[in-house]
PDB file of N, CA, C and O in Angstrom:
ATOM      1  N   UNK A   1       2.448 -12.660   7.237  1.00  0.00           N
ATOM      2  CA  UNK A   1       1.514 -11.758   7.867  1.00  0.00           C
ATOM      3  C   UNK A   1       0.273 -11.650   7.003  1.00  0.00           C
ATOM      4  O   UNK A   1       0.359 -11.530   5.781  1.00  0.00           O
ATOM      5  N   UNK A   2      -0.871 -11.693   7.646  1.00  0.00           N
ATOM      6  CA  UNK A   2      -2.147 -11.527   6.949  1.00  0.00           C
ATOM      7  C   UNK A   2      -2.298 -10.071   6.512  1.00  0.00           C
ATOM      8  O   UNK A   2      -1.836  -9.158   7.196  1.00  0.00           O
ATOM      9  N   UNK A   3      -2.942  -9.865   5.380  1.00  0.00           N
ATOM     10  CA  UNK A   3      -3.077  -8.511   4.834  1.00  0.00           C
ATOM     11  C   UNK A   3      -3.855  -7.589   5.775  1.00  0.00           C
ATOM     12  O   UNK A   3      -3.519  -6.412   5.906  1.00  0.00           O
ATOM     13  N   UNK A   4      -4.884  -8.111   6.425  1.00  0.00           N
ATOM     14  CA  UNK A   4      -5.642  -7.304   7.374  1.00  0.00           C
ATOM     15  C   UNK A   4      -4.799  -6.882   8.569  1.00  0.00           C
ATOM     16  O   UNK A   4      -4.903  -5.750   9.042  1.00  0.00           O
ATOM     17  N   UNK A   5      -3.965  -7.795   9.055  1.00  0.00           N
ATOM     18  CA  UNK A   5      -3.075  -7.474  10.170  1.00  0.00           C
ATOM     19  C   UNK A   5      -2.058  -6.417   9.751  1.00  0.00           C
ATOM     20  O   UNK A   5      -1.711  -5.534  10.535  1.00  0.00           O
ATOM     21  N   UNK A   6      -1.586  -6.513   8.517  1.00  0.00           N
ATOM     22  CA  UNK A   6      -0.658  -5.514   8.004  1.00  0.00           C
ATOM     23  C   UNK A   6      -1.342  -4.146   7.922  1.00  0.00           C
ATOM     24  O   UNK A   6      -0.758  -3.131   8.304  1.00  0.00           O
ATOM     25  N   UNK A   7      -2.567  -4.126   7.428  1.00  0.00           N
ATOM     26  CA  UNK A   7      -3.306  -2.869   7.324  1.00  0.00           C
ATOM     27  C   UNK A   7      -3.504  -2.269   8.717  1.00  0.00           C
ATOM     28  O   UNK A   7      -3.349  -1.061   8.895  1.00  0.00           O
ATOM     29  N   UNK A   8      -3.837  -3.080   9.683  1.00  0.00           N
ATOM     30  CA  UNK A   8      -3.999  -2.606  11.061  1.00  0.00           C
ATOM     31  C   UNK A   8      -2.680  -2.058  11.611  1.00  0.00           C
ATOM     32  O   UNK A   8      -2.664  -1.019  12.271  1.00  0.00           O
ATOM     33  N   UNK A   9      -1.581  -2.757  11.340  1.00  0.00           N
ATOM     34  CA  UNK A   9      -0.268  -2.303  11.805  1.00  0.00           C
ATOM     35  C   UNK A   9       0.079  -0.945  11.209  1.00  0.00           C
ATOM     36  O   UNK A   9       0.569  -0.064  11.915  1.00  0.00           O
ATOM     37  N   UNK A  10      -0.174  -0.771   9.907  1.00  0.00           N
ATOM     38  CA  UNK A  10       0.115   0.517   9.270  1.00  0.00           C
ATOM     39  C   UNK A  10      -0.717   1.634   9.902  1.00  0.00           C
ATOM     40  O   UNK A  10      -0.249   2.764  10.039  1.00  0.00           O
ATOM     41  N   UNK A  11      -1.953   1.307  10.284  1.00  0.00           N
ATOM     42  CA  UNK A  11      -2.796   2.307  10.942  1.00  0.00           C
ATOM     43  C   UNK A  11      -2.252   2.650  12.329  1.00  0.00           C
ATOM     44  O   UNK A  11      -2.243   3.816  12.725  1.00  0.00           O
ATOM     45  N   UNK A  12      -1.802   1.641  13.059  1.00  0.00           N
ATOM     46  CA  UNK A  12      -1.236   1.883  14.386  1.00  0.00           C
ATOM     47  C   UNK A  12       0.033   2.726  14.295  1.00  0.00           C
ATOM     48  O   UNK A  12       0.232   3.649  15.086  1.00  0.00           O
ATOM     49  N   UNK A  13       0.890   2.402  13.325  1.00  0.00           N
ATOM     50  CA  UNK A  13       2.180   3.086  13.206  1.00  0.00           C
ATOM     51  C   UNK A  13       2.048   4.485  12.606  1.00  0.00           C
ATOM     52  O   UNK A  13       2.696   5.423  13.070  1.00  0.00           O
ATOM     53  N   UNK A  14       1.218   4.625  11.585  1.00  0.00           N
ATOM     54  CA  UNK A  14       1.220   5.858  10.795  1.00  0.00           C
ATOM     55  C   UNK A  14      -0.151   6.502  10.610  1.00  0.00           C
ATOM     56  O   UNK A  14      -0.260   7.543   9.962  1.00  0.00           O
ATOM     57  N   UNK A  15      -1.191   5.899  11.168  1.00  0.00           N
ATOM     58  CA  UNK A  15      -2.549   6.346  10.880  1.00  0.00           C
ATOM     59  C   UNK A  15      -2.810   7.810  11.156  1.00  0.00           C
ATOM     60  O   UNK A  15      -3.389   8.503  10.319  1.00  0.00           O
ATOM     61  N   UNK A  16      -2.397   8.291  12.307  1.00  0.00           N
ATOM     62  CA  UNK A  16      -2.656   9.696  12.651  1.00  0.00           C
ATOM     63  C   UNK A  16      -1.950  10.630  11.672  1.00  0.00           C
ATOM     64  O   UNK A  16      -2.552  11.583  11.177  1.00  0.00           O
ATOM     65  N   UNK A  17      -0.693  10.362  11.394  1.00  0.00           N
ATOM     66  CA  UNK A  17       0.076  11.181  10.455  1.00  0.00           C
ATOM     67  C   UNK A  17      -0.516  11.097   9.057  1.00  0.00           C
ATOM     68  O   UNK A  17      -0.612  12.104   8.356  1.00  0.00           O
ATOM     69  N   UNK A  18      -0.914   9.889   8.650  1.00  0.00           N
ATOM     70  CA  UNK A  18      -1.496   9.711   7.317  1.00  0.00           C
ATOM     71  C   UNK A  18      -2.793  10.493   7.173  1.00  0.00           C
ATOM     72  O   UNK A  18      -3.023  11.125   6.142  1.00  0.00           O
ATOM     73  N   UNK A  19      -3.639  10.458   8.191  1.00  0.00           N
ATOM     74  CA  UNK A  19      -4.907  11.191   8.119  1.00  0.00           C
ATOM     75  C   UNK A  19      -4.672  12.700   8.067  1.00  0.00           C
ATOM     76  O   UNK A  19      -5.392  13.422   7.378  1.00  0.00           O
ATOM     77  N   UNK A  20      -3.669  13.168   8.793  1.00  0.00           N
ATOM     78  CA  UNK A  20      -3.328  14.592   8.741  1.00  0.00           C
ATOM     79  C   UNK A  20      -2.826  14.979   7.351  1.00  0.00           C
ATOM     80  O   UNK A  20      -3.120  16.071   6.867  1.00  0.00           O
ATOM     81  N   UNK A  21      -2.074  14.094   6.713  1.00  0.00           N
ATOM     82  CA  UNK A  21      -1.535  14.353   5.375  1.00  0.00           C
ATOM     83  C   UNK A  21      -2.663  14.420   4.365  1.00  0.00           C
ATOM     84  O   UNK A  21      -2.667  15.277   3.481  1.00  0.00           O
ATOM     85  N   UNK A  22      -3.623  13.513   4.499  1.00  0.00           N
ATOM     86  CA  UNK A  22      -4.791  13.504   3.633  1.00  0.00           C
ATOM     87  C   UNK A  22      -4.656  12.600   2.420  1.00  0.00           C
ATOM     88  O   UNK A  22      -3.568  12.153   2.056  1.00  0.00           O
ATOM     89  N   UNK A  23      -5.800  12.352   1.815  1.00  0.00           N
ATOM     90  CA  UNK A  23      -5.876  11.419   0.690  1.00  0.00           C
ATOM     91  C   UNK A  23      -5.122  11.910  -0.539  1.00  0.00           C
ATOM     92  O   UNK A  23      -4.391  11.115  -1.131  1.00  0.00           O
ATOM     93  N   UNK A  24      -5.249  13.167  -0.962  1.00  0.00           N
ATOM     94  CA  UNK A  24      -4.523  13.585  -2.162  1.00  0.00           C
ATOM     95  C   UNK A  24      -3.001  13.392  -2.046  1.00  0.00           C
ATOM     96  O   UNK A  24      -2.359  12.938  -2.993  1.00  0.00           O
ATOM     97  N   UNK A  25      -2.439  13.734  -0.900  1.00  0.00           N
ATOM     98  CA  UNK A  25      -0.995  13.550  -0.714  1.00  0.00           C
ATOM     99  C   UNK A  25      -0.628  12.073  -0.634  1.00  0.00           C
ATOM    100  O   UNK A  25       0.433  11.665  -1.106  1.00  0.00           O
ATOM    101  N   UNK A  26      -1.509  11.273  -0.035  1.00  0.00           N
ATOM    102  CA  UNK A  26      -1.253   9.838   0.043  1.00  0.00           C
ATOM    103  C   UNK A  26      -1.232   9.220  -1.344  1.00  0.00           C
ATOM    104  O   UNK A  26      -0.391   8.369  -1.634  1.00  0.00           O
ATOM    105  N   UNK A  27      -2.143   9.639  -2.192  1.00  0.00           N
ATOM    106  CA  UNK A  27      -2.152   9.136  -3.568  1.00  0.00           C
ATOM    107  C   UNK A  27      -0.873   9.551  -4.287  1.00  0.00           C
ATOM    108  O   UNK A  27      -0.301   8.759  -5.035  1.00  0.00           O
ATOM    109  N   UNK A  28      -0.419  10.781  -4.069  1.00  0.00           N
ATOM    110  CA  UNK A  28       0.826  11.238  -4.690  1.00  0.00           C
ATOM    111  C   UNK A  28       2.004  10.371  -4.241  1.00  0.00           C
ATOM    112  O   UNK A  28       2.843   9.980  -5.053  1.00  0.00           O
ATOM    113  N   UNK A  29       2.056  10.077  -2.936  1.00  0.00           N
ATOM    114  CA  UNK A  29       3.136   9.223  -2.422  1.00  0.00           C
ATOM    115  C   UNK A  29       3.039   7.809  -3.005  1.00  0.00           C
ATOM    116  O   UNK A  29       4.051   7.210  -3.370  1.00  0.00           O
ATOM    117  N   UNK A  30       1.817   7.285  -3.087  1.00  0.00           N
ATOM    118  CA  UNK A  30       1.621   5.955  -3.655  1.00  0.00           C
ATOM    119  C   UNK A  30       2.116   5.918  -5.095  1.00  0.00           C
ATOM    120  O   UNK A  30       2.775   4.961  -5.502  1.00  0.00           O
ATOM    121  N   UNK A  31       1.804   6.945  -5.859  1.00  0.00           N
ATOM    122  CA  UNK A  31       2.256   7.011  -7.256  1.00  0.00           C
ATOM    123  C   UNK A  31       3.778   7.089  -7.339  1.00  0.00           C
ATOM    124  O   UNK A  31       4.399   6.439  -8.180  1.00  0.00           O
ATOM    125  N   UNK A  32       4.368   7.890  -6.460  1.00  0.00           N
ATOM    126  CA  UNK A  32       5.827   8.001  -6.447  1.00  0.00           C
ATOM    127  C   UNK A  32       6.470   6.653  -6.127  1.00  0.00           C
ATOM    128  O   UNK A  32       7.433   6.249  -6.779  1.00  0.00           O
ATOM    129  N   UNK A  33       5.939   5.970  -5.135  1.00  0.00           N
ATOM    130  CA  UNK A  33       6.491   4.662  -4.766  1.00  0.00           C
ATOM    131  C   UNK A  33       6.280   3.634  -5.876  1.00  0.00           C
ATOM    132  O   UNK A  33       7.123   2.761  -6.085  1.00  0.00           O
ATOM    133  N   UNK A  34       5.164   3.736  -6.580  1.00  0.00           N
ATOM    134  CA  UNK A  34       4.934   2.830  -7.709  1.00  0.00           C
ATOM    135  C   UNK A  34       5.966   3.070  -8.801  1.00  0.00           C
ATOM    136  O   UNK A  34       6.441   2.122  -9.425  1.00  0.00           O
ATOM    137  N   UNK A  35       6.312   4.319  -9.035  1.00  0.00           N
ATOM    138  CA  UNK A  35       7.382   4.632  -9.987  1.00  0.00           C
ATOM    139  C   UNK A  35       8.718   4.071  -9.547  1.00  0.00           C
ATOM    140  O   UNK A  35       9.475   3.548 -10.365  1.00  0.00           O
ATOM    141  N   UNK A  36       9.012   4.175  -8.265  1.00  0.00           N
ATOM    142  CA  UNK A  36      10.259   3.602  -7.744  1.00  0.00           C
ATOM    143  C   UNK A  36      10.259   2.086  -7.878  1.00  0.00           C
ATOM    144  O   UNK A  36      11.298   1.485  -8.153  1.00  0.00           O
ATOM    145  N   UNK A  37       9.102   1.466  -7.687  1.00  0.00           N
ATOM    146  CA  UNK A  37       8.999   0.018  -7.892  1.00  0.00           C
ATOM    147  C   UNK A  37       9.262  -0.333  -9.351  1.00  0.00           C
ATOM    148  O   UNK A  37       9.983  -1.289  -9.639  1.00  0.00           O
ATOM    149  N   UNK A  38       8.684   0.430 -10.268  1.00  0.00           N
ATOM    150  CA  UNK A  38       8.898   0.164 -11.691  1.00  0.00           C
ATOM    151  C   UNK A  38      10.381   0.261 -12.039  1.00  0.00           C
ATOM    152  O   UNK A  38      10.899  -0.556 -12.800  1.00  0.00           O
ATOM    153  N   UNK A  39      11.054   1.252 -11.485  1.00  0.00           N
ATOM    154  CA  UNK A  39      12.489   1.394 -11.752  1.00  0.00           C
ATOM    155  C   UNK A  39      13.267   0.229 -11.149  1.00  0.00           C
ATOM    156  O   UNK A  39      14.203  -0.277 -11.769  1.00  0.00           O
ATOM    157  N   UNK A  40      12.891  -0.196  -9.955  1.00  0.00           N
ATOM    158  CA  UNK A  40      13.576  -1.329  -9.322  1.00  0.00           C
ATOM    159  C   UNK A  40      13.363  -2.615 -10.115  1.00  0.00           C
ATOM    160  O   UNK A  40      14.267  -3.444 -10.218  1.00  0.00           O
ATOM    161  N   UNK A  41      12.174  -2.776 -10.669  1.00  0.00           N
ATOM    162  CA  UNK A  41      11.898  -3.965 -11.475  1.00  0.00           C
ATOM    163  C   UNK A  41      12.785  -3.955 -12.730  1.00  0.00           C
ATOM    164  O   UNK A  41      13.319  -4.988 -13.133  1.00  0.00           O
ATOM    165  N   UNK A  42      12.928  -2.777 -13.337  1.00  0.00           N
ATOM    166  CA  UNK A  42      13.725  -2.672 -14.560  1.00  0.00           C
ATOM    167  C   UNK A  42      15.219  -2.803 -14.302  1.00  0.00           C
ATOM    168  O   UNK A  42      15.920  -3.479 -15.054  1.00  0.00           O
ATOM    169  N   UNK A  43      15.715  -2.160 -13.243  1.00  0.00           N
ATOM    170  CA  UNK A  43      17.161  -2.030 -13.086  1.00  0.00           C
ATOM    171  C   UNK A  43      17.695  -2.432 -11.725  1.00  0.00           C
ATOM    172  O   UNK A  43      18.908  -2.427 -11.511  1.00  0.00           O
ATOM    173  N   UNK A  44      16.811  -2.781 -10.804  1.00  0.00           N
ATOM    174  CA  UNK A  44      17.244  -2.991  -9.433  1.00  0.00           C
ATOM    175  C   UNK A  44      17.548  -4.431  -9.100  1.00  0.00           C
ATOM    176  O   UNK A  44      17.342  -5.348  -9.895  1.00  0.00           O
ATOM    177  N   UNK A  45      18.044  -4.590  -7.893  1.00  0.00           N
ATOM    178  CA  UNK A  45      18.315  -5.914  -7.358  1.00  0.00           C
ATOM    179  C   UNK A  45      17.035  -6.488  -6.752  1.00  0.00           C
ATOM    180  O   UNK A  45      16.039  -5.783  -6.594  1.00  0.00           O
ATOM    181  N   UNK A  46      17.077  -7.740  -6.426  1.00  0.00           N
ATOM    182  CA  UNK A  46      15.928  -8.366  -5.776  1.00  0.00           C
ATOM    183  C   UNK A  46      15.620  -7.673  -4.442  1.00  0.00           C
ATOM    184  O   UNK A  46      14.453  -7.479  -4.104  1.00  0.00           O
ATOM    185  N   UNK A  47      16.658  -7.300  -3.685  1.00  0.00           N
ATOM    186  CA  UNK A  47      16.449  -6.596  -2.418  1.00  0.00           C
ATOM    187  C   UNK A  47      15.775  -5.250  -2.641  1.00  0.00           C
ATOM    188  O   UNK A  47      14.886  -4.878  -1.875  1.00  0.00           O
ATOM    189  N   UNK A  48      16.175  -4.514  -3.670  1.00  0.00           N
ATOM    190  CA  UNK A  48      15.547  -3.229  -3.983  1.00  0.00           C
ATOM    191  C   UNK A  48      14.093  -3.420  -4.401  1.00  0.00           C
ATOM    192  O   UNK A  48      13.224  -2.634  -4.023  1.00  0.00           O
ATOM    193  N   UNK A  49      13.836  -4.453  -5.172  1.00  0.00           N
ATOM    194  CA  UNK A  49      12.468  -4.741  -5.608  1.00  0.00           C
ATOM    195  C   UNK A  49      11.586  -5.061  -4.409  1.00  0.00           C
ATOM    196  O   UNK A  49      10.461  -4.570  -4.313  1.00  0.00           O
ATOM    197  N   UNK A  50      12.090  -5.876  -3.504  1.00  0.00           N
ATOM    198  CA  UNK A  50      11.338  -6.244  -2.305  1.00  0.00           C
ATOM    199  C   UNK A  50      11.058  -5.010  -1.440  1.00  0.00           C
ATOM    200  O   UNK A  50       9.958  -4.847  -0.912  1.00  0.00           O
ATOM    201  N   UNK A  51      12.063  -4.149  -1.306  1.00  0.00           N
ATOM    202  CA  UNK A  51      11.908  -2.909  -0.543  1.00  0.00           C
ATOM    203  C   UNK A  51      10.794  -2.044  -1.131  1.00  0.00           C
ATOM    204  O   UNK A  51       9.934  -1.551  -0.401  1.00  0.00           O
ATOM    205  N   UNK A  52      10.812  -1.865  -2.439  1.00  0.00           N
ATOM    206  CA  UNK A  52       9.815  -1.024  -3.092  1.00  0.00           C
ATOM    207  C   UNK A  52       8.425  -1.660  -3.071  1.00  0.00           C
ATOM    208  O   UNK A  52       7.427  -0.949  -2.952  1.00  0.00           O
ATOM    209  N   UNK A  53       8.344  -2.984  -3.183  1.00  0.00           N
ATOM    210  CA  UNK A  53       7.050  -3.654  -3.033  1.00  0.00           C
ATOM    211  C   UNK A  53       6.454  -3.353  -1.658  1.00  0.00           C
ATOM    212  O   UNK A  53       5.259  -3.084  -1.537  1.00  0.00           O
ATOM    213  N   UNK A  54       7.289  -3.402  -0.634  1.00  0.00           N
ATOM    214  CA  UNK A  54       6.830  -3.092   0.715  1.00  0.00           C
ATOM    215  C   UNK A  54       6.336  -1.663   0.837  1.00  0.00           C
ATOM    216  O   UNK A  54       5.319  -1.399   1.479  1.00  0.00           O
ATOM    217  N   UNK A  55       7.074  -0.729   0.208  1.00  0.00           N
ATOM    218  CA  UNK A  55       6.647   0.671   0.258  1.00  0.00           C
ATOM    219  C   UNK A  55       5.297   0.868  -0.426  1.00  0.00           C
ATOM    220  O   UNK A  55       4.430   1.568   0.097  1.00  0.00           O
ATOM    221  N   UNK A  56       5.120   0.254  -1.586  1.00  0.00           N
ATOM    222  CA  UNK A  56       3.839   0.375  -2.293  1.00  0.00           C
ATOM    223  C   UNK A  56       2.716  -0.223  -1.448  1.00  0.00           C
ATOM    224  O   UNK A  56       1.638   0.360  -1.344  1.00  0.00           O
ATOM    225  N   UNK A  57       2.963  -1.364  -0.855  1.00  0.00           N
ATOM    226  CA  UNK A  57       1.952  -2.002  -0.024  1.00  0.00           C
ATOM    227  C   UNK A  57       1.598  -1.126   1.183  1.00  0.00           C
ATOM    228  O   UNK A  57       0.429  -1.018   1.553  1.00  0.00           O
ATOM    229  N   UNK A  58       2.603  -0.509   1.789  1.00  0.00           N
ATOM    230  CA  UNK A  58       2.356   0.353   2.950  1.00  0.00           C
ATOM    231  C   UNK A  58       1.505   1.561   2.562  1.00  0.00           C
ATOM    232  O   UNK A  58       0.575   1.919   3.284  1.00  0.00           O
ATOM    233  N   UNK A  59       1.813   2.185   1.437  1.00  0.00           N
ATOM    234  CA  UNK A  59       1.030   3.351   1.012  1.00  0.00           C
ATOM    235  C   UNK A  59      -0.369   2.948   0.575  1.00  0.00           C
ATOM    236  O   UNK A  59      -1.322   3.701   0.778  1.00  0.00           O
ATOM    237  N   UNK A  60      -0.504   1.774  -0.021  1.00  0.00           N
ATOM    238  CA  UNK A  60      -1.831   1.279  -0.384  1.00  0.00           C
ATOM    239  C   UNK A  60      -2.666   1.032   0.870  1.00  0.00           C
ATOM    240  O   UNK A  60      -3.858   1.338   0.894  1.00  0.00           O
ATOM    241  N   UNK A  61      -2.044   0.479   1.908  1.00  0.00           N
ATOM    242  CA  UNK A  61      -2.749   0.268   3.176  1.00  0.00           C
ATOM    243  C   UNK A  61      -3.149   1.603   3.785  1.00  0.00           C
ATOM    244  O   UNK A  61      -4.243   1.729   4.334  1.00  0.00           O
ATOM    245  N   UNK A  62      -2.276   2.600   3.695  1.00  0.00           N
ATOM    246  CA  UNK A  62      -2.603   3.929   4.202  1.00  0.00           C
ATOM    247  C   UNK A  62      -3.825   4.495   3.490  1.00  0.00           C
ATOM    248  O   UNK A  62      -4.731   5.033   4.126  1.00  0.00           O
ATOM    249  N   UNK A  63      -3.842   4.370   2.177  1.00  0.00           N
ATOM    250  CA  UNK A  63      -4.978   4.875   1.410  1.00  0.00           C
ATOM    251  C   UNK A  63      -6.264   4.143   1.796  1.00  0.00           C
ATOM    252  O   UNK A  63      -7.303   4.770   2.008  1.00  0.00           O
ATOM    253  N   UNK A  64      -6.189   2.823   1.886  1.00  0.00           N
ATOM    254  CA  UNK A  64      -7.366   2.046   2.274  1.00  0.00           C
ATOM    255  C   UNK A  64      -7.866   2.465   3.651  1.00  0.00           C
ATOM    256  O   UNK A  64      -9.072   2.593   3.863  1.00  0.00           O
ATOM    257  N   UNK A  65      -6.948   2.679   4.583  1.00  0.00           N
ATOM    258  CA  UNK A  65      -7.343   3.106   5.927  1.00  0.00           C
ATOM    259  C   UNK A  65      -8.046   4.453   5.894  1.00  0.00           C
ATOM    260  O   UNK A  65      -9.057   4.646   6.569  1.00  0.00           O
ATOM    261  N   UNK A  66      -7.520   5.375   5.121  1.00  0.00           N
ATOM    262  CA  UNK A  66      -8.131   6.705   5.046  1.00  0.00           C
ATOM    263  C   UNK A  66      -9.501   6.656   4.375  1.00  0.00           C
ATOM    264  O   UNK A  66     -10.382   7.457   4.691  1.00  0.00           O
ATOM    265  N   UNK A  67      -9.676   5.718   3.454  1.00  0.00           N
ATOM    266  CA  UNK A  67     -10.963   5.556   2.785  1.00  0.00           C
ATOM    267  C   UNK A  67     -11.951   4.738   3.610  1.00  0.00           C
ATOM    268  O   UNK A  67     -13.136   4.667   3.281  1.00  0.00           O
ATOM    269  N   UNK A  68     -11.453   4.115   4.694  1.00  0.00           N
ATOM    270  CA  UNK A  68     -12.307   3.264   5.522  1.00  0.00           C
ATOM    271  C   UNK A  68     -12.640   1.947   4.850  1.00  0.00           C
ATOM    272  O   UNK A  68     -13.698   1.363   5.084  1.00  0.00           O
ATOM    273  N   UNK A  69     -11.715   1.484   4.006  1.00  0.00           N
ATOM    274  CA  UNK A  69     -11.927   0.244   3.254  1.00  0.00           C
ATOM    275  C   UNK A  69     -10.932  -0.821   3.685  1.00  0.00           C
ATOM    276  O   UNK A  69      -9.870  -0.513   4.225  1.00  0.00           O
ATOM    277  N   UNK A  70     -11.283  -2.059   3.443  1.00  0.00           N
ATOM    278  CA  UNK A  70     -10.468  -3.204   3.814  1.00  0.00           C
ATOM    279  C   UNK A  70      -9.738  -3.760   2.593  1.00  0.00           C
ATOM    280  O   UNK A  70     -10.354  -4.041   1.565  1.00  0.00           O
ATOM    281  N   UNK A  71      -8.420  -3.915   2.718  1.00  0.00           N
ATOM    282  CA  UNK A  71      -7.669  -4.563   1.642  1.00  0.00           C
ATOM    283  C   UNK A  71      -8.087  -6.018   1.484  1.00  0.00           C
ATOM    284  O   UNK A  71      -8.046  -6.561   0.380  1.00  0.00           O
ATOM    285  N   UNK A  72      -8.491  -6.652   2.585  1.00  0.00           N
ATOM    286  CA  UNK A  72      -8.985  -8.039   2.493  1.00  0.00           C
ATOM    287  C   UNK A  72     -10.243  -8.099   1.647  1.00  0.00           C
ATOM    288  O   UNK A  72     -10.403  -9.005   0.829  1.00  0.00           O
ATOM    289  N   UNK A  73     -11.141  -7.135   1.841  1.00  0.00           N
ATOM    290  CA  UNK A  73     -12.361  -7.090   1.028  1.00  0.00           C
ATOM    291  C   UNK A  73     -12.024  -6.844  -0.441  1.00  0.00           C
ATOM    292  O   UNK A  73     -12.626  -7.443  -1.332  1.00  0.00           O
ATOM    293  N   UNK A  74     -11.065  -5.965  -0.684  1.00  0.00           N
ATOM    294  CA  UNK A  74     -10.663  -5.686  -2.061  1.00  0.00           C
ATOM    295  C   UNK A  74     -10.062  -6.929  -2.713  1.00  0.00           C
ATOM    296  O   UNK A  74     -10.334  -7.207  -3.881  1.00  0.00           O
ATOM    297  N   UNK A  75      -9.252  -7.673  -1.972  1.00  0.00           N
ATOM    298  CA  UNK A  75      -8.631  -8.876  -2.511  1.00  0.00           C
ATOM    299  C   UNK A  75      -9.647  -9.998  -2.708  1.00  0.00           C
ATOM    300  O   UNK A  75      -9.507 -10.827  -3.608  1.00  0.00           O
ATOM    301  N   UNK A  76     -10.671 -10.013  -1.853  1.00  0.00           N
ATOM    302  CA  UNK A  76     -11.678 -11.070  -1.923  1.00  0.00           C
ATOM    303  C   UNK A  76     -12.369 -11.105  -3.290  1.00  0.00           C
ATOM    304  O   UNK A  76     -12.819 -12.160  -3.736  1.00  0.00           O
ATOM    305  N   UNK A  77     -12.449  -9.972  -3.936  1.00  0.00           N
ATOM    306  CA  UNK A  77     -13.054  -9.892  -5.268  1.00  0.00           C
ATOM    307  C   UNK A  77     -12.387 -10.894  -6.223  1.00  0.00           C
ATOM    308  O   UNK A  77     -13.050 -11.479  -7.080  1.00  0.00           O
ATOM    309  N   UNK A  78     -11.101 -11.079  -6.069  1.00  0.00           N
ATOM    310  CA  UNK A  78     -10.381 -11.983  -6.953  1.00  0.00           C
ATOM    311  C   UNK A  78     -10.608 -13.449  -6.604  1.00  0.00           C
ATOM    312  O   UNK A  78     -10.302 -14.333  -7.404  1.00  0.00           O
ATOM    313  N   UNK A  79     -11.137 -13.708  -5.425  1.00  0.00           N
ATOM    314  CA  UNK A  79     -11.501 -15.061  -5.036  1.00  0.00           C
ATOM    315  C   UNK A  79     -12.935 -15.345  -5.464  1.00  0.00           C
ATOM    316  O   UNK A  79     -13.229 -16.385  -6.053  1.00  0.00           O
ATOM    317  N   UNK A  80     -13.820 -14.404  -5.157  1.00  0.00           N
ATOM    318  CA  UNK A  80     -15.251 -14.619  -5.386  1.00  0.00           C
ATOM    319  C   UNK A  80     -15.689 -14.412  -6.831  1.00  0.00           C
ATOM    320  O   UNK A  80     -16.549 -15.137  -7.331  1.00  0.00           O
ATOM    321  N   UNK A  81     -15.095 -13.417  -7.507  1.00  0.00           N
ATOM    322  CA  UNK A  81     -15.552 -13.078  -8.856  1.00  0.00           C
ATOM    323  C   UNK A  81     -14.416 -12.428  -9.644  1.00  0.00           C
ATOM    324  O   UNK A  81     -14.466 -11.230  -9.922  1.00  0.00           O
ATOM    325  N   UNK A  82     -13.391 -13.206 -10.006  1.00  0.00           N
ATOM    326  CA  UNK A  82     -12.248 -12.602 -10.691  1.00  0.00           C
ATOM    327  C   UNK A  82     -12.644 -11.964 -12.022  1.00  0.00           C
ATOM    328  O   UNK A  82     -13.460 -12.506 -12.766  1.00  0.00           O
ATOM    329  N   UNK A  83     -12.052 -10.803 -12.307  1.00  0.00           N
ATOM    330  CA  UNK A  83     -12.391 -10.121 -13.565  1.00  0.00           C
ATOM    331  C   UNK A  83     -11.859 -10.868 -14.779  1.00  0.00           C
ATOM    332  O   UNK A  83     -12.058 -10.427 -15.911  1.00  0.00           O
TER     333      UNK A  83
END
């Protein structure tokens, strides 16, 4: 799946609820999921790691949608001018 299509899907599935929750709560959820990913990387199975990667990606897409930004544009930076 293309990252833009994934971002659009997350908006279709959760966009209204995410906007009602707001950016501060979305960032809190993203941080929590990132912590769960870190724990899965340290102690989890491959399936747990994959699950948590998906959760982090979903919350990142939610944040991008609320900010009105494109994850494709953010990723393009690494193609056009990598840091």
